[in-house]
C-alpha positions as CSV (number, residue, x, y, z in Angstrom):
1,M,104.2,23.3,134.6
2,A,105.5,25.3,131.6
3,K,105.0,23.8,128.2
4,N,108.2,22.9,126.3
5,P,108.1,24.8,123.0
6,A,110.2,22.1,121.4
7,R,107.6,19.4,122.0
8,T,104.7,19.1,119.6
9,D,101.4,17.3,119.7
10,T,103.1,14.3,118.1
11,D,105.8,13.9,120.7
12,L,105.0,11.1,123.2
13,S,107.3,10.7,126.2
14,D,108.4,7.3,127.4
15,K,106.1,7.5,130.3
16,E,103.1,8.4,128.1
17,A,103.9,5.6,125.7
18,Q,104.2,3.1,128.6
19,E,100.8,4.3,130.0
20,M,99.1,3.9,126.6
21,A,100.7,0.5,126.2
22,E,99.4,-0.6,129.6
23,T,95.8,0.5,128.9
24,T,95.6,-0.8,125.3
25,D,97.0,-3.6,123.1
26,V,99.9,-1.7,121.6
27,S,103.6,-1.7,122.5
28,P,105.2,1.5,123.7
29,Q,107.0,1.8,120.3
30,Q,103.6,1.4,118.5
31,A,102.2,4.1,120.8
32,K,105.0,6.5,119.8
33,D,104.6,5.6,116.1
34,L,100.8,6.3,116.3
35,A,101.4,9.6,118.0
36,A,104.0,10.6,115.4
37,K,101.6,9.8,112.6
38,H,98.2,11.0,114.0
39,G,98.9,13.2,117.1
40,K,98.4,12.2,120.7
41,D,94.7,12.4,121.0
42,E,94.0,10.5,117.8
43,A,96.7,8.0,118.7
44,K,94.9,7.1,121.9
45,K,91.6,6.5,120.0
46,K,93.4,4.4,117.4
47,A,95.3,2.4,120.0
48,K,92.0,1.2,121.6
49,N,91.1,-0.3,118.2
50,Y,94.2,-2.4,118.0
51,K,93.9,-6.1,118.8
52,A,96.7,-8.1,120.5
53,E,98.6,-10.3,118.2
54,G,98.5,-14.0,118.9
């Protein structure tokens, strides 16, 4: 699959955000926010450190 030049390392698709949300304690929007701030790889690491609220 060809890489879309418009996407960057900080772009997280809805599917990727949902997958990260399912495997960590972050919401899909939090996953996107983390990726925008830190990049995809670092966002995945940071998401694992989040604790569920409640």
